[in-house]
VEXPA-191910 format. One line per 10 residues: number of its first residue (from 0); their letters; for each residue x, y, z of N, C-alpha, C. Coordinates in steps of 0.05 Angstrom, whole numbers, plus 5000, padded with zeros to 4 digits. Layout:
<sites>
NUM = a = X:Y:Z:X:Y:Z:X:Y:Z | ...
</sites>
This chain:
<sites>
0 = xxxxxxxxxx = 5544:5406:5532:5538:5384:5516:5554:5383:5491 | 5566:5361:5483:5584:5360:5459:5565:5357:5434 | 5577:5363:5411:5563:5362:5386:5553:5331:5381 | 5572:5313:5389:5565:5284:5385:5541:5277:5402 | 5541:5287:5427:5519:5281:5446:5493:5292:5435 | 5493:5316:5424:5470:5328:5413:5458:5313:5389 | 5477:5303:5372:5468:5285:5349:5455:5260:5359 | 5467:5248:5380:5457:5224:5391:5429:5229:5404 | 5426:5251:5417:5399:5258:5428:5379:5263:5407 | 5386:5276:5385:5368:5281:5363:5360:5253:5349
10 = xxxxxxxxxx = 5379:5236:5346:5373:5209:5334:5355:5194:5353 | 5359:5196:5379:5342:5181:5397:5313:5192:5396 | 5310:5219:5394:5284:5230:5392:5270:5221:5366 | 5284:5221:5346:5273:5211:5319:5262:5182:5322 | 5280:5165:5333:5272:5137:5337:5246:5136:5355 | 5246:5150:5376:5222:5150:5393:5197:5160:5379 | 5200:5180:5363:5177:5192:5346:5167:5171:5327 | 5186:5157:5314:5178:5136:5294:5163:5113:5309 | 5174:5105:5332:5162:5083:5346:5134:5091:5356 | 5130:5116:5364:5104:5126:5373:5084:5126:5349
20 = xxxxxxxxxx = 5094:5133:5326:5077:5134:5302:5069:5105:5294 | 5087:5086:5296:5081:5058:5291:5060:5048:5310 | 5062:5054:5336:5044:5044:5357:5016:5058:5352 | 5016:5083:5344:4991:5097:5338:4977:5083:5315 | 4991:5077:5293:4979:5065:5269:4970:5037:5275 | 4985:5022:5291:4977:4995:5298:4952:4995:5316 | 4950:5014:5334:4926:5016:5351:4901:5023:5334 | 4905:5041:5316:4882:5048:5298:4874:5025:5281 | 4893:5011:5271:4888:4987:5254:4875:4966:5270 | 4884:4960:5294:4873:4939:5311:4845:4946:5319
30 = xxxxxxxxxx = 4840:4971:5325:4812:4979:5333:4792:4975:5311 | 4800:4980:5286:4782:4976:5263:4781:4949:5252 | 4804:4936:5251:4806:4910:5236:4813:4886:5252 | 4820:4889:5278:4830:4867:5294:4859:4861:5289 | 4868:4838:5298:4896:4832:5294:4900:4821:5265 | 4925:4823:5257:4931:4812:5230:4945:4834:5213 | 4948:4828:5188:4962:4848:5170:4949:4875:5171 | 4962:4897:5166:4989:4898:5155:5010:4895:5177 | 5033:4884:5168:5056:4881:5185:5074:4903:5181 | 5085:4913:5203:5104:4936:5201:5132:4926:5207
40 = xxxxxxxxxx = 5149:4935:5188:5177:4928:5191:5193:4953:5179 | 5220:4950:5181:5236:4971:5170:5230:4975:5141 | 5224:4954:5126:5219:4955:5098:5191:4966:5092 | 5171:4959:5108:5143:4968:5103:5135:4994:5114 | 5148:5003:5136:5140:5026:5150:5140:5052:5132 | 5161:5056:5116:5159:5080:5098:5136:5078:5078 | 5128:5053:5070:5105:5051:5052:5079:5060:5066 | 5076:5051:5091:5052:5059:5105:5052:5088:5110 | 5075:5101:5116:5077:5130:5120:5067:5145:5094 | 5077:5135:5071:5069:5147:5045:5040:5144:5040
50 = xxxxxxxxxx = 5029:5121:5047:5000:5116:5044:4984:5134:5061 | 4994:5138:5085:4979:5157:5104:4980:5185:5092 | 5001:5192:5077:5003:5219:5064:4987:5221:5038 | 4975:5198:5031:4958:5197:5006:4973:5189:4981 | 4997:5177:4985:5014:5169:4962:5017:5138:4961 | 5012:5127:4938:5016:5098:4934:5043:5095:4921 | 5061:5079:4933:5087:5075:4922:5093:5046:4919 | 5111:5039:4900:5122:5012:4897:5149:5012:4911 | 5160:4989:4913:5187:4985:4924:5208:4984:4902 | 5231:4994:4905:5253:4993:4885:5278:4984:4901
60 = xxxxxxxxxx = 5292:4964:4890:5316:4956:4903:5338:4976:4898 | 5352:4984:4917:5373:5004:4915:5398:4990:4903 | 5400:4963:4902:5423:4950:4890:5419:4944:4859 | 5396:4934:4852:5392:4926:4824:5369:4941:4809 | 5355:4960:4824:5333:4976:4812:5308:4961:4804 | 5306:4936:4813:5282:4920:4807:5259:4932:4823 | 5235:4935:4809:5212:4946:4823:5193:4923:4829 | 5184:4923:4855:5168:4901:4865:5147:4912:4886 | 5128:4894:4894:5108:4901:4914:5099:4874:4925 | 5095:4873:4951:5098:4893:4971:5127:4897:4979
70 = xxxxxxxxxx = 5133:4919:4992:5160:4925:5002:5169:4903:5022 | 5193:4894:5020:5203:4874:5039:5233:4878:5042 | 5244:4865:5062:5272:4868:5069:5291:4858:5047 | 5284:4836:5035:5301:4823:5015:5289:4826:4987 | 5305:4837:4969:5297:4841:4941:5290:4814:4929 | 5268:4810:4916:5262:4784:4904:5278:4778:4878 | 5292:4798:4867:5307:4794:4842:5336:4787:4849 | 5350:4804:4865:5378:4800:4870:5386:4791:4898 | 5366:4791:4916:5369:4781:4944:5385:4800:4961 | 5387:4826:4951:5401:4846:4967:5384:4851:4992
80 = xxxxxxxxxx = 5397:4855:5015:5381:4860:5039:5381:4889:5047 | 5360:4899:5058:5356:4926:5069:5364:4947:5048 | 5357:4944:5024:5362:4964:5004:5337:4976:4991 | 5314:4970:5004:5288:4979:4993:5285:5009:4993 | 5276:5021:4972:5271:5050:4970:5242:5051:4957 | 5227:5073:4964:5201:5077:4953:5204:5088:4925 | 5187:5079:4907:5186:5090:4880:5158:5101:4874 | 5156:5127:4870:5130:5139:4864:5120:5127:4838 | 5094:5124:4837:5082:5112:4812:5056:5126:4807 | 5049:5128:4781:5022:5138:4774:5001:5119:4782
90 = xxxxxxxxxx = 5009:5094:4786:4990:5073:4796:4970:5065:4774 | 4978:5065:4749:4959:5057:4727:4966:5029:4717 | 4945:5015:4710:4949:4988:4700:4924:4976:4687 | 4926:4950:4683:4905:4936:4669:4892:4916:4687 | 4866:4916:4687:4849:4896:4702:4853:4869:4690 | 4864:4850:4707:4867:4823:4696:4845:4804:4705 | 4833:4808:4729:4814:4790:4739:4801:4804:4764 | 4777:4796:4771:4764:4805:4796:4743:4785:4805 | 4737:4788:4830:4715:4771:4841:4701:4787:4863 | 4675:4781:4866:4660:4795:4888:4660:4777:4913
100 = xxxxxxxxxx = 4665:4789:4935:4666:4774:4960:4641:4784:4977 | 4624:4766:4984:4600:4773:4998:4601:4767:5029 | 4617:4747:5036:4622:4740:5064:4646:4754:5073 | 4643:4774:5091:4665:4791:5100:4664:4795:5130 | 4685:4805:5141:4687:4811:5170:4665:4832:5177 | 4657:4832:5201:4637:4851:5210:4642:4881:5202 | 4668:4888:5206:4675:4915:5201:4672:4923:5172 | 4669:4904:5154:4668:4909:5125:4639:4905:5113 | 4621:4899:5130:4594:4892:5121:4582:4914:5104 | 4586:4939:5112:4573:4961:5097:4585:4964:5070
110 = xxxxxxxxxx = 4608:4952:5064:4622:4954:5037:4616:4932:5020 | 4599:4912:5027:4592:4889:5012:4579:4896:4986 | 4581:4881:4965:4603:4861:4962:4630:4875:4957 | 4650:4863:4968:4678:4873:4963:4686:4863:4936 | 4696:4880:4919:4706:4870:4894:4737:4869:4895 | 4748:4847:4895:4776:4842:4897:4788:4839:4869 | 4807:4853:4862:4817:4853:4834:4848:4847:4833 | 4856:4836:4811:4884:4832:4803:4890:4853:4781 | 4909:4870:4787:4915:4891:4769:4945:4889:4762 | 4952:4889:4735:4979:4889:4727:4987:4919:4722
120 = xxxxxxxxxx = 5004:4930:4739:5011:4958:4736:5031:4960:4714 | 5033:4984:4702:5050:4989:4679:5080:4984:4685 | 5087:4986:4711:5115:4981:4718:5122:4950:4719 | 5102:4934:4713:5109:4905:4712:5101:4891:4737 | 5089:4904:4757:5081:4893:4782:5053:4884:4781 | 5047:4858:4790:5020:4849:4794:5011:4855:4822 | 4986:4865:4825:4977:4876:4851:4949:4865:4857 | 4945:4856:4881:4919:4849:4890:4907:4872:4906 | 4884:4882:4898:4872:4905:4911:4843:4904:4909 | 4830:4925:4920:4800:4927:4917:4794:4944:4893
130 = xxxxxxxxxx = 4772:4936:4878:4764:4952:4856:4738:4966:4865 | 4739:4993:4864:4718:5008:4874:4706:5025:4851 | 4682:5035:4858:4668:5053:4839:4653:5040:4816 | 4649:5013:4819:4636:4997:4797:4609:4986:4807 | 4603:4987:4833:4579:4975:4842:4580:4945:4836 | 4558:4934:4826:4557:4906:4818:4558:4904:4787 | 4564:4925:4773:4566:4924:4744:4589:4907:4736 | 4585:4893:4713:4607:4878:4700:4628:4897:4692 | 4654:4891:4695:4676:4907:4686:4691:4889:4667 | 4696:4899:4642:4711:4882:4623:4740:4878:4633
140 = xxxxxxxxxx = 4749:4853:4630:4776:4848:4635:4793:4863:4613 | 4814:4876:4622:4831:4893:4604:4824:4923:4608 | 4804:4928:4625:4798:4956:4631:4823:4969:4644 | 4830:4994:4636:4850:5009:4648:4840:5019:4675 | 4858:5018:4696:4850:5026:4724:4873:5044:4734 | 4866:5059:4754:4886:5076:4770:4882:5072:4799 | 4905:5069:4813:4906:5066:4841:4901:5093:4854 | 4884:5093:4875:4882:5118:4891:4884:5109:4921 | 4887:5127:4938:4889:5122:4968:4863:5133:4980 | 4848:5117:4994:4824:5124:5008:4824:5114:5036
150 = xxxxxxxxxx = 4813:5129:5054:4810:5120:5082:4786:5101:5083 | 4789:5076:5091:4768:5056:5096:4768:5047:5124 | 4746:5053:5138:4745:5047:5167:4768:5060:5182 | 4775:5084:5174:4795:5100:5188:4823:5094:5181 | 4829:5074:5163:4855:5068:5156:4860:5074:5126 | 4881:5087:5119:4886:5092:5090:4892:5065:5075 | 4878:5061:5053:4881:5037:5037:4885:5045:5008 | 4898:5028:4993:4900:5034:4964:4879:5017:4949 | 4866:5029:4932:4844:5016:4916:4846:5024:4886 | 4835:5008:4870:4835:5012:4841:4807:5024:4833
160 = xxxxxxxx = 4808:5042:4814:4784:5053:4800:4787:5051:4771 | 4767:5043:4758:4768:5042:4727:4772:5071:4717 | 4789:5074:4699:4795:5100:4687:4774:5105:4666 | 4765:5131:4663:4746:5139:4644:4759:5136:4616 | 4745:5125:4598:4755:5125:4570:4753:5151:4558 | 4773:5160:4543:4773:5185:4529:4774:5180:4500 | 4758:5195:4485:4758:5192:4456:4777:5212:4443 | 4792:5204:4423:4810:5223:4410:4796:5245:4396
</sites>
């Protein structure tokens, strides 16, 4: 077997492993949530892999360094294609708004009410996510929050938690 043939075989195995992982994640998602988002693509797959490993990442364009979310094939700032890179983030930001959702899919009934929040991350990215750990208490707009990764119904999800205030 030539070196080139061995490299081709290794590349083919890596592609098959990635496709198997995508199918596994899609089956798990479909069993818990039915059809619909999240959508898997070349741009989003690394994000879902990082989330599965417990890391929340933003997207950064490899051409212009613009940071954005969600990951997508075309940069919203410079329109470069296929240049998305993952950018580690502490996931901290400011609560801009939230609402409680009481009518939810069957799979989410035990989580009612769902508190859906708009969070402005320190990197300049506006994010729609769940706000957890607050029950039905009022949360002041402007509260500092941090993103964490939690499994919800067997799927890793990113959620926001209010940060504890520290006194100097």
